[in-house]
Structures are given as C-alpha cells and as structure tokens.
C-alpha positions as CSV (number, residue, x, y, z in Angstrom):
1,X,57.4,0.3,22.0
2,X,59.6,-0.5,19.1
3,X,58.1,-4.1,20.0
4,X,54.2,-2.6,19.9
5,X,54.9,-1.3,16.4
6,X,56.7,-4.5,15.7
7,X,53.3,-6.2,16.6
8,X,51.3,-3.8,14.8
9,X,53.2,-4.2,11.6
10,X,53.0,-8.1,11.6
11,X,49.4,-7.8,12.2
12,X,48.8,-5.1,9.7
13,X,50.4,-8.0,7.2
14,X,48.5,-11.1,8.2
15,X,45.3,-9.0,7.5
16,X,46.3,-8.0,4.0
17,X,47.8,-11.2,2.8
18,X,44.0,-12.6,4.3
19,X,42.2,-10.3,2.3
20,X,44.5,-10.6,-0.8
21,X,43.7,-14.2,-0.6
22,X,40.0,-14.1,0.3
23,X,39.5,-11.1,-2.7
24,X,39.5,-14.5,-5.7
25,X,37.6,-16.6,-3.4
26,X,34.4,-13.6,-3.7
27,X,34.9,-13.4,-6.9
28,X,34.8,-16.7,-7.7
29,X,31.5,-17.1,-5.9
30,X,30.0,-15.1,-8.9
31,X,27.4,-17.2,-10.5
32,X,28.2,-17.7,-13.6
33,X,26.2,-18.3,-16.7
34,X,26.8,-19.9,-20.4
35,X,25.9,-18.2,-23.1
36,X,25.6,-19.5,-26.5
37,X,24.6,-18.3,-30.0
38,X,23.6,-19.3,-33.3
39,X,22.5,-16.7,-36.1
40,X,21.7,-18.2,-39.6
41,X,22.5,-15.7,-42.9
42,X,18.6,-15.8,-43.6
43,X,18.4,-14.0,-39.9
44,X,20.6,-11.2,-41.1
45,X,20.4,-8.1,-42.8
46,X,22.7,-5.3,-43.5
47,X,20.6,-2.2,-42.9
48,X,23.3,0.2,-43.7
49,X,26.8,0.5,-45.0
50,X,29.1,3.1,-46.5
51,X,33.2,2.2,-47.5
52,X,35.6,5.3,-48.3
53,X,38.8,4.4,-50.0
54,X,41.3,5.6,-48.0
55,X,43.9,6.5,-50.8
56,X,46.9,5.5,-49.3
57,X,47.0,2.4,-51.5
58,X,44.5,0.3,-53.9
59,X,42.0,-1.5,-52.3
60,X,42.4,0.2,-48.8
61,X,39.2,1.1,-47.4
62,X,37.5,2.5,-43.9
63,X,33.7,1.5,-43.5
64,X,30.6,2.2,-41.4
65,X,27.8,-0.9,-41.1
66,X,24.6,-1.9,-39.4
67,X,23.6,-5.0,-39.5
68,X,20.3,-6.5,-37.5
69,X,19.8,-10.0,-36.7
70,X,16.7,-12.0,-35.3
71,X,17.4,-14.7,-33.2
72,X,14.5,-17.0,-34.4
73,X,16.0,-20.4,-35.3
74,X,18.4,-20.8,-32.5
75,X,17.2,-18.5,-29.4
76,X,19.1,-16.5,-27.4
77,X,18.7,-15.9,-23.7
78,X,19.9,-14.4,-20.8
79,X,18.6,-15.5,-17.6
80,X,15.7,-17.2,-19.7
81,X,14.7,-13.8,-20.9
82,X,14.7,-14.4,-24.9
83,X,16.2,-12.1,-27.3
84,X,14.0,-10.9,-29.8
85,X,16.8,-9.4,-32.2
86,X,20.3,-7.6,-32.2
87,X,21.8,-4.3,-33.8
88,X,25.6,-4.1,-34.3
89,X,26.9,-1.0,-35.3
90,X,30.8,-1.2,-36.1
91,X,33.8,0.0,-38.3
92,X,36.3,-1.9,-40.6
93,X,39.3,-1.2,-41.7
94,X,40.4,-3.3,-44.8
95,X,43.4,-3.8,-47.0
96,X,42.5,-6.0,-49.9
97,X,39.4,-6.8,-47.8
98,X,41.4,-8.1,-44.9
99,X,41.6,-6.1,-41.5
100,X,40.1,-5.1,-38.4
101,X,36.4,-4.0,-37.2
102,X,35.1,-3.1,-33.8
103,X,31.8,-1.9,-32.7
104,X,28.7,-2.2,-30.7
105,X,25.4,-4.5,-29.9
106,X,22.8,-4.0,-28.8
107,X,20.5,-7.0,-27.5
108,X,16.7,-6.5,-27.6
109,X,14.7,-8.6,-24.8
110,X,11.2,-9.9,-24.8
111,X,10.9,-8.4,-21.5
112,X,11.8,-4.4,-23.2
113,X,15.1,-4.5,-21.2
114,X,18.5,-4.4,-23.4
115,X,21.7,-6.1,-23.1
116,X,24.7,-3.9,-24.5
117,X,28.4,-5.0,-25.7
118,X,31.5,-4.5,-27.3
119,X,33.0,-6.5,-30.0
120,X,36.4,-6.2,-31.9
121,X,38.3,-8.8,-33.8
122,X,39.7,-9.4,-37.5
123,X,38.4,-10.6,-41.0
124,X,40.2,-12.6,-43.6
125,X,38.3,-12.7,-46.9
126,X,39.3,-14.8,-50.1
127,X,38.5,-12.8,-52.9
128,X,37.1,-15.3,-56.1
129,X,37.3,-15.2,-59.8
130,X,33.5,-14.3,-60.2
131,X,33.6,-11.6,-58.3
132,X,32.7,-13.2,-54.7
133,X,34.6,-12.3,-51.8
134,X,34.2,-14.6,-48.7
135,X,35.2,-13.7,-45.5
136,X,35.7,-14.8,-41.9
137,X,35.2,-13.2,-39.0
138,X,37.5,-13.9,-35.3
139,X,36.6,-12.2,-32.1
140,X,35.6,-11.1,-28.9
141,X,32.5,-9.7,-27.5
142,X,32.6,-8.0,-23.9
143,X,29.1,-7.5,-22.0
144,X,29.5,-4.5,-20.7
145,X,25.9,-3.3,-18.9
146,X,22.1,-3.0,-20.1
147,X,19.1,-1.9,-18.6
148,X,16.8,-3.1,-15.8
149,X,18.0,-6.4,-14.4
150,X,20.5,-6.3,-16.9
151,X,22.7,-3.4,-16.2
152,X,25.0,-4.8,-13.6
153,X,25.6,-7.6,-16.7
154,X,29.6,-8.6,-17.6
155,X,31.2,-11.2,-19.1
156,X,32.8,-12.3,-22.8
157,X,31.8,-14.5,-25.6
158,X,33.9,-15.9,-28.3
159,X,32.3,-14.7,-31.7
160,X,32.9,-16.2,-35.6
161,X,31.1,-15.5,-38.6
162,X,31.3,-16.3,-41.8
163,X,29.7,-14.8,-44.7
164,X,30.2,-13.7,-48.6
165,X,29.5,-10.1,-51.0
166,X,29.6,-9.3,-54.0
167,X,29.4,-5.8,-55.6
168,X,29.4,-4.4,-52.3
169,X,26.2,-6.6,-51.6
170,X,26.1,-9.1,-48.9
171,X,25.2,-12.1,-49.8
172,X,25.4,-14.3,-46.6
173,X,26.2,-13.5,-43.0
174,X,26.0,-16.3,-40.3
175,X,27.1,-15.6,-36.6
176,X,27.6,-18.2,-33.9
177,X,29.4,-18.0,-30.5
178,X,30.1,-18.7,-26.8
179,X,30.7,-17.9,-23.5
180,X,29.9,-16.7,-20.4
181,X,28.0,-13.8,-18.3
182,X,27.6,-12.8,-14.6
183,X,26.6,-9.9,-12.4
184,X,28.6,-7.2,-10.3
185,X,27.7,-7.1,-7.4
C-alpha cells in the first residue's frame, strides 16, 4: 500500500509540474497586436474641468476633468477597426502643478464598438514667468474590456502627453503612446 501511495504522489507531482510548465506556453501562444497612438494638440479639447484648492498648503489642488480626442491625423485602430474619437475622464492631485493623475478612457470605434481603459501616471511641470504652465505626463494605460468583439481585450500602452496651459485654460495637449493588446479566451 505504501508503495502505491508513493507512486500516486509521484505521478501527481509530475502532472502538477507539467501543468505549470505548459501554462506559460499557452499564454505565450495568444496573438498580440501592436498599438500606437499619436494625437495632435489641434485634435484635443478639454470639455470640462473643475479644480478645488485642498487647503493644506498653497497651490495644492484636486481636479476632475474630461478630454475629447479626435483620431484623424494619425488613425488608431484595433484589429483594423479605426478609432473615431476617445473620451478621457479623470482626476488629478497636484501640488505646485506636479503630481498624480488617474482615470478612464473610452475609445469609440467606427463600427460602434467601444474599448475601455484605465490609466495612471504622473505629471511634471514648469511654471514660466508669463504665467504659462508647461507639463509632461508619463503613464500607463491598461485595456480592461470593451463591447462586441472587443469585450475580452486586454493589454497596455505606455503614454506621454505634452502640453501647456495658462490661467487654467489649456493651450495645447498632444498625446502619444505605444504598447500591445490581446484577447482573452
């Protein structure tokens, strides 16, 4: 009996090790698609924003915002379906115009489907003597789902946004990013 139990334990161990070794091969077999985006400042509009002073020290603000981007000059697509526009809605927490921002983007596709993402990153800025604020955002966008054939989309994109504002009004905002996406089974 002891020999049979030892043999069964051995076979179970071999089966477990085989399953562990094959799991990455299955994940690696997923088709991955490159994604690149580049949206010019002329295609970007801040549609709404509200900034509130926190009150714990000067120039510490929390803000909510909404950004609309058209994807005309450099088309972006998922599985050859072009993106018409994207809407980003997020929050920022800035001390002296530097800090964190997090939010969500919805990509509206030409076929009526949507791709949903979540982003997070940091903003570093420089305040110029004329009152202009120049900033750079570095972050990561994570694809979390969608509608129709895009409901199982997953992936990520590294983002950079460069812009300028004056007296709370956006003067420019251009965004670029690259990464990859795939579809879960």
